[in-house]
C-alpha beads as a LAMMPS data file, in Angstrom:
LAMMPS data file: protein, C-alpha beads

377 atoms
376 bonds

1 atom types
1 bond types

-500.0 500.0 xlo xhi
-500.0 500.0 ylo yhi
-500.0 500.0 zlo zhi

Masses

1 110.0

Atoms # bond

1 1 1 -9.633 42.256 -13.206
2 1 1 -6.773 39.912 -12.235
3 1 1 -8.105 36.819 -10.488
4 1 1 -6.192 34.519 -8.187
5 1 1 -5.746 30.861 -9.064
6 1 1 -4.016 29.914 -5.795
7 1 1 -5.093 26.755 -3.970
8 1 1 -4.296 26.333 -0.296
9 1 1 -1.825 23.454 0.088
10 1 1 -3.724 21.525 2.724
11 1 1 -6.623 19.149 3.219
12 1 1 -8.864 22.218 3.327
13 1 1 -7.597 23.247 -0.126
14 1 1 -8.521 19.840 -1.496
15 1 1 -11.980 20.105 0.048
16 1 1 -12.412 23.561 -1.491
17 1 1 -11.755 22.268 -5.025
18 1 1 -13.948 19.219 -4.426
19 1 1 -16.783 21.499 -3.351
20 1 1 -16.349 23.661 -6.469
21 1 1 -16.414 20.615 -8.732
22 1 1 -19.462 19.179 -7.029
23 1 1 -21.211 22.508 -7.476
24 1 1 -20.569 22.161 -11.211
25 1 1 -22.067 18.647 -11.112
26 1 1 -25.427 20.124 -10.085
27 1 1 -25.982 22.306 -13.164
28 1 1 -22.887 21.903 -15.316
29 1 1 -24.754 22.174 -18.626
30 1 1 -26.260 25.516 -17.654
31 1 1 -22.938 26.859 -16.347
32 1 1 -20.997 25.736 -19.408
33 1 1 -23.431 27.375 -21.845
34 1 1 -23.543 30.542 -19.751
35 1 1 -19.727 30.672 -19.649
36 1 1 -19.493 30.266 -23.426
37 1 1 -21.991 33.065 -23.946
38 1 1 -20.415 35.358 -21.344
39 1 1 -16.937 35.023 -22.820
40 1 1 -18.187 35.083 -26.424
41 1 1 -16.429 31.870 -27.435
42 1 1 -16.719 30.883 -31.101
43 1 1 -16.269 27.371 -32.531
44 1 1 -12.529 27.924 -32.872
45 1 1 -12.261 28.800 -29.161
46 1 1 -14.344 25.766 -28.199
47 1 1 -12.194 23.411 -30.297
48 1 1 -9.163 24.822 -28.541
49 1 1 -10.808 24.176 -25.182
50 1 1 -11.579 20.580 -26.185
51 1 1 -7.873 20.034 -26.971
52 1 1 -6.849 21.560 -23.627
53 1 1 -9.344 19.445 -21.679
54 1 1 -8.293 16.224 -23.438
55 1 1 -4.630 16.945 -22.807
56 1 1 -5.281 17.621 -19.132
57 1 1 -7.554 14.586 -18.880
58 1 1 -4.706 12.298 -19.938
59 1 1 -2.358 13.909 -17.401
60 1 1 -4.939 13.538 -14.664
61 1 1 -5.539 9.894 -15.546
62 1 1 -1.813 9.228 -15.188
63 1 1 -1.781 10.918 -11.796
64 1 1 -4.856 8.947 -10.751
65 1 1 -3.171 5.660 -11.685
66 1 1 0.001 6.608 -9.820
67 1 1 -1.871 7.665 -6.681
68 1 1 -4.148 4.615 -6.806
69 1 1 -1.119 2.337 -6.847
70 1 1 0.495 4.109 -3.883
71 1 1 -2.787 4.168 -1.944
72 1 1 -3.152 0.367 -2.211
73 1 1 -0.500 -0.143 0.474
74 1 1 0.359 3.328 1.769
75 1 1 -1.612 3.207 5.014
76 1 1 -1.218 -0.551 5.397
77 1 1 2.563 -0.307 5.798
78 1 1 4.398 1.243 8.733
79 1 1 7.224 2.353 6.439
80 1 1 7.093 3.043 2.704
81 1 1 9.278 4.569 0.023
82 1 1 6.546 7.187 -0.459
83 1 1 6.579 8.486 3.094
84 1 1 4.676 11.740 3.602
85 1 1 3.092 11.406 0.166
86 1 1 -0.250 12.237 1.765
87 1 1 1.067 14.043 4.841
88 1 1 3.430 16.654 3.403
89 1 1 1.271 19.192 1.552
90 1 1 4.111 20.398 -0.683
91 1 1 4.989 16.852 -1.760
92 1 1 1.356 15.888 -2.304
93 1 1 0.552 18.971 -4.350
94 1 1 3.670 18.385 -6.477
95 1 1 2.418 14.896 -7.225
96 1 1 -0.949 16.189 -8.443
97 1 1 0.338 19.397 -10.032
98 1 1 -1.020 18.473 -13.487
99 1 1 -4.479 17.924 -12.033
100 1 1 -4.473 21.192 -10.118
101 1 1 -2.977 23.200 -12.962
102 1 1 -5.706 21.897 -15.264
103 1 1 -8.434 23.129 -12.937
104 1 1 -6.819 26.563 -12.820
105 1 1 -6.598 26.763 -16.626
106 1 1 -10.198 25.684 -17.221
107 1 1 -11.795 27.785 -14.496
108 1 1 -9.803 30.848 -15.547
109 1 1 -11.034 30.461 -19.143
110 1 1 -14.610 30.687 -17.889
111 1 1 -14.034 33.635 -15.560
112 1 1 -15.475 36.962 -16.826
113 1 1 -12.947 39.619 -17.807
114 1 1 -13.361 42.919 -16.008
115 1 1 -11.387 46.065 -16.912
116 1 1 -11.896 47.816 -13.607
117 1 1 -9.027 48.968 -11.420
118 1 1 -7.101 45.995 -10.040
119 1 1 -7.578 45.764 -6.251
120 1 1 -4.843 45.019 -3.765
121 1 1 -3.346 41.553 -3.504
122 1 1 -5.448 40.505 -0.527
123 1 1 -8.724 41.528 -2.168
124 1 1 -8.482 39.880 -5.561
125 1 1 -11.189 37.246 -6.048
126 1 1 -10.426 33.640 -6.893
127 1 1 -11.361 32.010 -10.199
128 1 1 -12.814 29.202 -8.075
129 1 1 -15.435 31.682 -6.887
130 1 1 -15.970 34.006 -9.827
131 1 1 -15.855 31.498 -12.694
132 1 1 -19.116 30.693 -14.443
133 1 1 -18.290 27.033 -13.716
134 1 1 -18.080 27.722 -9.978
135 1 1 -20.458 29.859 -7.907
136 1 1 -21.108 32.871 -10.155
137 1 1 -24.756 33.705 -10.768
138 1 1 -25.766 32.507 -14.220
139 1 1 -28.966 32.612 -16.253
140 1 1 -30.515 29.471 -17.729
141 1 1 -30.433 29.158 -21.538
142 1 1 -33.859 28.511 -23.055
143 1 1 -32.718 25.914 -25.573
144 1 1 -29.861 23.944 -23.995
145 1 1 -26.965 22.152 -25.670
146 1 1 -29.036 20.874 -28.615
147 1 1 -29.292 24.379 -30.035
148 1 1 -25.493 24.760 -30.215
149 1 1 -22.917 23.235 -32.579
150 1 1 -21.804 19.666 -31.878
151 1 1 -18.471 20.891 -30.547
152 1 1 -20.277 22.335 -27.481
153 1 1 -21.755 18.929 -26.634
154 1 1 -18.305 17.401 -27.163
155 1 1 -16.746 19.936 -24.789
156 1 1 -19.430 19.209 -22.199
157 1 1 -18.771 15.462 -22.377
158 1 1 -14.984 15.887 -22.212
159 1 1 -15.251 18.222 -19.251
160 1 1 -17.530 15.749 -17.495
161 1 1 -14.915 13.005 -17.880
162 1 1 -12.133 15.360 -16.862
163 1 1 -13.857 16.604 -13.726
164 1 1 -14.777 13.026 -12.742
165 1 1 -11.094 12.081 -12.824
166 1 1 -10.119 15.182 -10.856
167 1 1 -12.675 14.267 -8.200
168 1 1 -11.267 10.722 -8.053
169 1 1 -7.724 12.079 -7.560
170 1 1 -8.782 14.504 -4.828
171 1 1 -10.953 11.937 -3.044
172 1 1 -7.986 9.544 -2.818
173 1 1 -5.816 12.363 -1.464
174 1 1 -8.392 13.361 1.132
175 1 1 -9.080 9.773 2.217
176 1 1 -5.405 8.895 2.614
177 1 1 -4.638 12.176 4.410
178 1 1 -7.448 11.490 6.860
179 1 1 -6.516 7.842 7.338
180 1 1 -2.823 8.582 7.871
181 1 1 -3.578 11.202 10.522
182 1 1 -5.984 8.807 12.269
183 1 1 -3.420 5.979 12.361
184 1 1 -0.723 8.357 13.627
185 1 1 -2.842 9.064 16.703
186 1 1 -3.335 5.355 17.497
187 1 1 -0.207 3.939 19.152
188 1 1 -1.619 0.405 19.276
189 1 1 -2.381 0.412 15.563
190 1 1 1.068 1.833 14.747
191 1 1 2.674 -0.984 16.744
192 1 1 0.495 -3.570 15.015
193 1 1 1.490 -2.265 11.565
194 1 1 5.174 -2.209 12.535
195 1 1 5.073 -5.812 13.768
196 1 1 3.128 -6.995 10.714
197 1 1 5.572 -5.362 8.320
198 1 1 8.593 -6.770 10.140
199 1 1 7.134 -10.279 9.997
200 1 1 6.254 -9.888 6.327
201 1 1 9.769 -8.706 5.476
202 1 1 11.465 -11.506 7.363
203 1 1 9.092 -14.119 5.951
204 1 1 10.343 -13.220 2.482
205 1 1 13.845 -14.284 3.433
206 1 1 15.435 -13.627 0.048
207 1 1 15.286 -9.908 0.894
208 1 1 17.088 -10.225 4.207
209 1 1 19.708 -12.950 3.736
210 1 1 23.065 -11.237 4.086
211 1 1 21.784 -8.735 6.631
212 1 1 21.868 -11.249 9.458
213 1 1 24.268 -11.407 12.350
214 1 1 24.012 -10.711 16.061
215 1 1 26.884 -8.250 15.743
216 1 1 25.147 -6.263 13.002
217 1 1 21.884 -6.411 14.923
218 1 1 23.416 -4.734 17.960
219 1 1 24.708 -1.891 15.753
220 1 1 21.467 -1.228 13.882
221 1 1 20.575 2.435 14.399
222 1 1 16.830 1.928 14.198
223 1 1 16.974 -0.922 16.710
224 1 1 18.999 1.260 19.066
225 1 1 16.472 4.052 18.684
226 1 1 13.571 1.711 19.449
227 1 1 15.285 0.687 22.706
228 1 1 16.026 4.264 23.702
229 1 1 12.342 5.102 23.424
230 1 1 11.676 2.734 26.279
231 1 1 8.389 1.606 24.762
232 1 1 8.153 -0.148 21.418
233 1 1 4.646 1.262 21.121
234 1 1 5.964 4.827 21.457
235 1 1 8.667 4.111 18.894
236 1 1 6.084 2.695 16.486
237 1 1 3.877 5.769 16.846
238 1 1 6.705 8.310 16.522
239 1 1 8.228 6.467 13.560
240 1 1 4.955 6.090 11.614
241 1 1 5.748 6.811 7.955
242 1 1 9.171 8.285 8.766
243 1 1 11.415 5.489 7.477
244 1 1 11.854 3.879 4.064
245 1 1 11.670 0.189 3.134
246 1 1 15.442 -0.322 3.259
247 1 1 15.647 1.027 6.808
248 1 1 12.757 -1.048 8.117
249 1 1 14.113 -4.159 6.349
250 1 1 17.404 -3.858 8.218
251 1 1 15.535 -3.135 11.428
252 1 1 13.207 -6.134 11.009
253 1 1 16.153 -8.441 10.330
254 1 1 18.170 -7.160 13.271
255 1 1 15.173 -7.394 15.591
256 1 1 14.390 -10.951 14.506
257 1 1 18.010 -12.086 14.944
258 1 1 18.320 -10.470 18.353
259 1 1 14.974 -11.813 19.614
260 1 1 15.690 -15.297 18.281
261 1 1 19.079 -15.332 20.006
262 1 1 17.284 -15.054 23.358
263 1 1 15.781 -18.469 22.594
264 1 1 19.110 -19.955 21.531
265 1 1 18.310 -19.740 17.813
266 1 1 20.874 -19.101 15.119
267 1 1 20.438 -16.252 12.660
268 1 1 18.579 -18.233 9.988
269 1 1 16.486 -20.062 12.561
270 1 1 15.380 -16.710 13.959
271 1 1 14.014 -15.792 10.548
272 1 1 12.321 -19.125 9.977
273 1 1 10.470 -18.969 13.296
274 1 1 9.793 -15.255 13.662
275 1 1 6.126 -16.034 14.397
276 1 1 6.900 -18.537 17.168
277 1 1 10.367 -18.569 18.713
278 1 1 9.274 -21.209 21.255
279 1 1 8.432 -23.581 18.429
280 1 1 11.773 -22.726 16.820
281 1 1 13.577 -23.649 20.008
282 1 1 11.693 -26.962 20.186
283 1 1 12.304 -27.649 16.475
284 1 1 16.023 -27.129 17.020
285 1 1 16.008 -29.678 19.846
286 1 1 14.082 -32.164 17.677
287 1 1 16.558 -31.809 14.815
288 1 1 19.460 -32.886 17.060
289 1 1 17.962 -36.383 17.270
290 1 1 15.455 -36.509 14.452
291 1 1 16.421 -40.084 13.502
292 1 1 14.632 -41.301 16.630
293 1 1 11.326 -40.081 15.143
294 1 1 11.766 -41.523 11.668
295 1 1 12.184 -44.840 9.909
296 1 1 14.472 -45.567 7.034
297 1 1 12.708 -45.493 3.700
298 1 1 13.646 -46.974 0.363
299 1 1 17.288 -47.027 -0.669
300 1 1 18.539 -46.020 2.761
301 1 1 16.773 -42.673 2.617
302 1 1 14.610 -41.274 5.364
303 1 1 10.890 -41.881 5.138
304 1 1 9.249 -38.951 3.350
305 1 1 6.197 -39.114 5.635
306 1 1 8.224 -38.166 8.711
307 1 1 9.669 -35.125 6.953
308 1 1 6.268 -34.007 5.665
309 1 1 4.753 -34.380 9.142
310 1 1 7.571 -32.382 10.733
311 1 1 7.281 -29.585 8.175
312 1 1 3.537 -29.294 8.812
313 1 1 4.167 -29.324 12.560
314 1 1 6.576 -26.345 12.306
315 1 1 3.880 -24.221 10.683
316 1 1 6.277 -23.212 7.912
317 1 1 5.325 -23.381 4.271
318 1 1 6.178 -26.661 2.563
319 1 1 9.045 -25.132 0.575
320 1 1 10.501 -23.187 3.501
321 1 1 9.973 -26.108 5.890
322 1 1 11.936 -28.516 3.697
323 1 1 14.644 -25.870 3.238
324 1 1 14.964 -25.558 7.018
325 1 1 14.955 -29.326 7.499
326 1 1 17.562 -30.057 4.832
327 1 1 19.909 -27.322 6.098
328 1 1 19.613 -28.492 9.726
329 1 1 19.451 -32.306 9.522
330 1 1 22.648 -34.031 10.689
331 1 1 21.428 -37.652 11.019
332 1 1 22.611 -40.835 9.390
333 1 1 19.936 -41.234 6.709
334 1 1 20.136 -39.825 3.212
335 1 1 17.516 -37.191 2.492
336 1 1 14.971 -37.708 -0.258
337 1 1 14.529 -34.906 -2.776
338 1 1 11.976 -32.227 -2.061
339 1 1 9.732 -33.377 -4.890
340 1 1 9.553 -36.849 -3.331
341 1 1 8.334 -35.351 -0.041
342 1 1 5.687 -33.303 -1.885
343 1 1 4.611 -36.357 -3.882
344 1 1 4.105 -38.254 -0.653
345 1 1 2.131 -35.410 0.862
346 1 1 -0.012 -35.042 -2.259
347 1 1 -0.784 -38.754 -2.290
348 1 1 -2.366 -38.433 1.163
349 1 1 -4.401 -35.415 0.007
350 1 1 -5.684 -37.306 -3.010
351 1 1 -6.566 -40.307 -0.873
352 1 1 -8.616 -38.161 1.520
353 1 1 -9.809 -35.032 -0.367
354 1 1 -12.323 -34.150 2.333
355 1 1 -9.609 -33.914 4.995
356 1 1 -7.435 -31.899 2.599
357 1 1 -9.903 -29.009 2.442
358 1 1 -9.073 -25.726 4.235
359 1 1 -5.643 -26.893 5.380
360 1 1 -7.041 -29.997 7.029
361 1 1 -4.243 -32.251 5.783
362 1 1 -1.549 -29.925 7.194
363 1 1 -3.331 -30.032 10.554
364 1 1 -3.576 -33.817 10.417
365 1 1 0.131 -34.187 9.600
366 1 1 1.052 -31.806 12.425
367 1 1 -1.084 -33.844 14.822
368 1 1 0.503 -37.073 13.556
369 1 1 3.948 -35.673 14.316
370 1 1 2.852 -34.803 17.865
371 1 1 1.744 -38.424 18.218
372 1 1 5.048 -39.621 16.739
373 1 1 6.996 -37.595 19.331
374 1 1 4.845 -38.907 22.186
375 1 1 5.545 -42.509 21.166
376 1 1 9.281 -42.131 20.595
377 1 1 10.271 -39.944 23.543

Bonds

1 1 1 2
2 1 2 3
3 1 3 4
4 1 4 5
5 1 5 6
6 1 6 7
7 1 7 8
8 1 8 9
9 1 9 10
10 1 10 11
11 1 11 12
12 1 12 13
13 1 13 14
14 1 14 15
15 1 15 16
16 1 16 17
17 1 17 18
18 1 18 19
19 1 19 20
20 1 20 21
21 1 21 22
22 1 22 23
23 1 23 24
24 1 24 25
25 1 25 26
26 1 26 27
27 1 27 28
28 1 28 29
29 1 29 30
30 1 30 31
31 1 31 32
32 1 32 33
33 1 33 34
34 1 34 35
35 1 35 36
36 1 36 37
37 1 37 38
38 1 38 39
39 1 39 40
40 1 40 41
41 1 41 42
42 1 42 43
43 1 43 44
44 1 44 45
45 1 45 46
46 1 46 47
47 1 47 48
48 1 48 49
49 1 49 50
50 1 50 51
51 1 51 52
52 1 52 53
53 1 53 54
54 1 54 55
55 1 55 56
56 1 56 57
57 1 57 58
58 1 58 59
59 1 59 60
60 1 60 61
61 1 61 62
62 1 62 63
63 1 63 64
64 1 64 65
65 1 65 66
66 1 66 67
67 1 67 68
68 1 68 69
69 1 69 70
70 1 70 71
71 1 71 72
72 1 72 73
73 1 73 74
74 1 74 75
75 1 75 76
76 1 76 77
77 1 77 78
78 1 78 79
79 1 79 80
80 1 80 81
81 1 81 82
82 1 82 83
83 1 83 84
84 1 84 85
85 1 85 86
86 1 86 87
87 1 87 88
88 1 88 89
89 1 89 90
90 1 90 91
91 1 91 92
92 1 92 93
93 1 93 94
94 1 94 95
95 1 95 96
96 1 96 97
97 1 97 98
98 1 98 99
99 1 99 100
100 1 100 101
101 1 101 102
102 1 102 103
103 1 103 104
104 1 104 105
105 1 105 106
106 1 106 107
107 1 107 108
108 1 108 109
109 1 109 110
110 1 110 111
111 1 111 112
112 1 112 113
113 1 113 114
114 1 114 115
115 1 115 116
116 1 116 117
117 1 117 118
118 1 118 119
119 1 119 120
120 1 120 121
121 1 121 122
122 1 122 123
123 1 123 124
124 1 124 125
125 1 125 126
126 1 126 127
127 1 127 128
128 1 128 129
129 1 129 130
130 1 130 131
131 1 131 132
132 1 132 133
133 1 133 134
134 1 134 135
135 1 135 136
136 1 136 137
137 1 137 138
138 1 138 139
139 1 139 140
140 1 140 141
141 1 141 142
142 1 142 143
143 1 143 144
144 1 144 145
145 1 145 146
146 1 146 147
147 1 147 148
148 1 148 149
149 1 149 150
150 1 150 151
151 1 151 152
152 1 152 153
153 1 153 154
154 1 154 155
155 1 155 156
156 1 156 157
157 1 157 158
158 1 158 159
159 1 159 160
160 1 160 161
161 1 161 162
162 1 162 163
163 1 163 164
164 1 164 165
165 1 165 166
166 1 166 167
167 1 167 168
168 1 168 169
169 1 169 170
170 1 170 171
171 1 171 172
172 1 172 173
173 1 173 174
174 1 174 175
175 1 175 176
176 1 176 177
177 1 177 178
178 1 178 179
179 1 179 180
180 1 180 181
181 1 181 182
182 1 182 183
183 1 183 184
184 1 184 185
185 1 185 186
186 1 186 187
187 1 187 188
188 1 188 189
189 1 189 190
190 1 190 191
191 1 191 192
192 1 192 193
193 1 193 194
194 1 194 195
195 1 195 196
196 1 196 197
197 1 197 198
198 1 198 199
199 1 199 200
200 1 200 201
201 1 201 202
202 1 202 203
203 1 203 204
204 1 204 205
205 1 205 206
206 1 206 207
207 1 207 208
208 1 208 209
209 1 209 210
210 1 210 211
211 1 211 212
212 1 212 213
213 1 213 214
214 1 214 215
215 1 215 216
216 1 216 217
217 1 217 218
218 1 218 219
219 1 219 220
220 1 220 221
221 1 221 222
222 1 222 223
223 1 223 224
224 1 224 225
225 1 225 226
226 1 226 227
227 1 227 228
228 1 228 229
229 1 229 230
230 1 230 231
231 1 231 232
232 1 232 233
233 1 233 234
234 1 234 235
235 1 235 236
236 1 236 237
237 1 237 238
238 1 238 239
239 1 239 240
240 1 240 241
241 1 241 242
242 1 242 243
243 1 243 244
244 1 244 245
245 1 245 246
246 1 246 247
247 1 247 248
248 1 248 249
249 1 249 250
250 1 250 251
251 1 251 252
252 1 252 253
253 1 253 254
254 1 254 255
255 1 255 256
256 1 256 257
257 1 257 258
258 1 258 259
259 1 259 260
260 1 260 261
261 1 261 262
262 1 262 263
263 1 263 264
264 1 264 265
265 1 265 266
266 1 266 267
267 1 267 268
268 1 268 269
269 1 269 270
270 1 270 271
271 1 271 272
272 1 272 273
273 1 273 274
274 1 274 275
275 1 275 276
276 1 276 277
277 1 277 278
278 1 278 279
279 1 279 280
280 1 280 281
281 1 281 282
282 1 282 283
283 1 283 284
284 1 284 285
285 1 285 286
286 1 286 287
287 1 287 288
288 1 288 289
289 1 289 290
290 1 290 291
291 1 291 292
292 1 292 293
293 1 293 294
294 1 294 295
295 1 295 296
296 1 296 297
297 1 297 298
298 1 298 299
299 1 299 300
300 1 300 301
301 1 301 302
302 1 302 303
303 1 303 304
304 1 304 305
305 1 305 306
306 1 306 307
307 1 307 308
308 1 308 309
309 1 309 310
310 1 310 311
311 1 311 312
312 1 312 313
313 1 313 314
314 1 314 315
315 1 315 316
316 1 316 317
317 1 317 318
318 1 318 319
319 1 319 320
320 1 320 321
321 1 321 322
322 1 322 323
323 1 323 324
324 1 324 325
325 1 325 326
326 1 326 327
327 1 327 328
328 1 328 329
329 1 329 330
330 1 330 331
331 1 331 332
332 1 332 333
333 1 333 334
334 1 334 335
335 1 335 336
336 1 336 337
337 1 337 338
338 1 338 339
339 1 339 340
340 1 340 341
341 1 341 342
342 1 342 343
343 1 343 344
344 1 344 345
345 1 345 346
346 1 346 347
347 1 347 348
348 1 348 349
349 1 349 350
350 1 350 351
351 1 351 352
352 1 352 353
353 1 353 354
354 1 354 355
355 1 355 356
356 1 356 357
357 1 357 358
358 1 358 359
359 1 359 360
360 1 360 361
361 1 361 362
362 1 362 363
363 1 363 364
364 1 364 365
365 1 365 366
366 1 366 367
367 1 367 368
368 1 368 369
369 1 369 370
370 1 370 371
371 1 371 372
372 1 372 373
373 1 373 374
374 1 374 375
375 1 375 376
376 1 376 377
């Protein structure tokens, strides 16, 4: 009899195969021995099966590694370069084709051959039902694996490892399918993920320098689309996993530049202060007369303490804060090198290690700059 090996390309199809595999987990030893007896496999046939299982095991391990890597960030990012990996059934099943093909091969090998008249297409049974490894009724062998050649025990062990990897692949697929659908129904969560990804992209400014200008921002197609939607939340929900990284990078840059412009910030300033445009606006005002907050240090250079305090006050990282300061400062003092500012900052941390714990020194420096502004203004 011709048996079907088709698997429904959906979450239900994944659940079906998982259920079949878990059924094998209950009494796999009994089913394997019964299948070998029923099909009359000799040692040569079993050695062949071992080779097939090992080959498919390696393929499945590769697919498991690939899916595991994608799953690390897939549902944590609003846009990815693997969009629909777990939503589009055709794409998903292409990605795990080696895993699924292996299950078809193995289960078909353990399906009894019947020479009866072949029924119509819609009535042919599936190997995932009729196989000795699946749900077929099977008798228990009196002696178990120990009474068979070593190759049978080897096949049992290899199949155990193989099925464990298949289960891991299918569990990831099912989890990510479920999670993606759940997020897609939550407009607030979609908006949160969109905003987080935009901030993350802009924070890593090396990826967005060169994409910045108010003119380009106004022409960005994704930005236009988000405005047409009327609600950013609706746009975030409708666009969930529909755009790639390049598209969302351009969108994030354009959005940051346009939003920052409303606060009077230049393009780069908009990126520096994407988390707090109000602080960016205040920082810009401070930089126009920064010399009033600082004293001249050695050799006619500005005091490193004032720079370190300002950087901590902005909330930017030390490297990015100095970069912003050095590109914006227009005063009369010479600027010390970045390493001199860090050395000064580190000397305070070493002098008061208790205050330096958990960002305490950054908070202290930020507070000191507030005090400095109060005294000088």
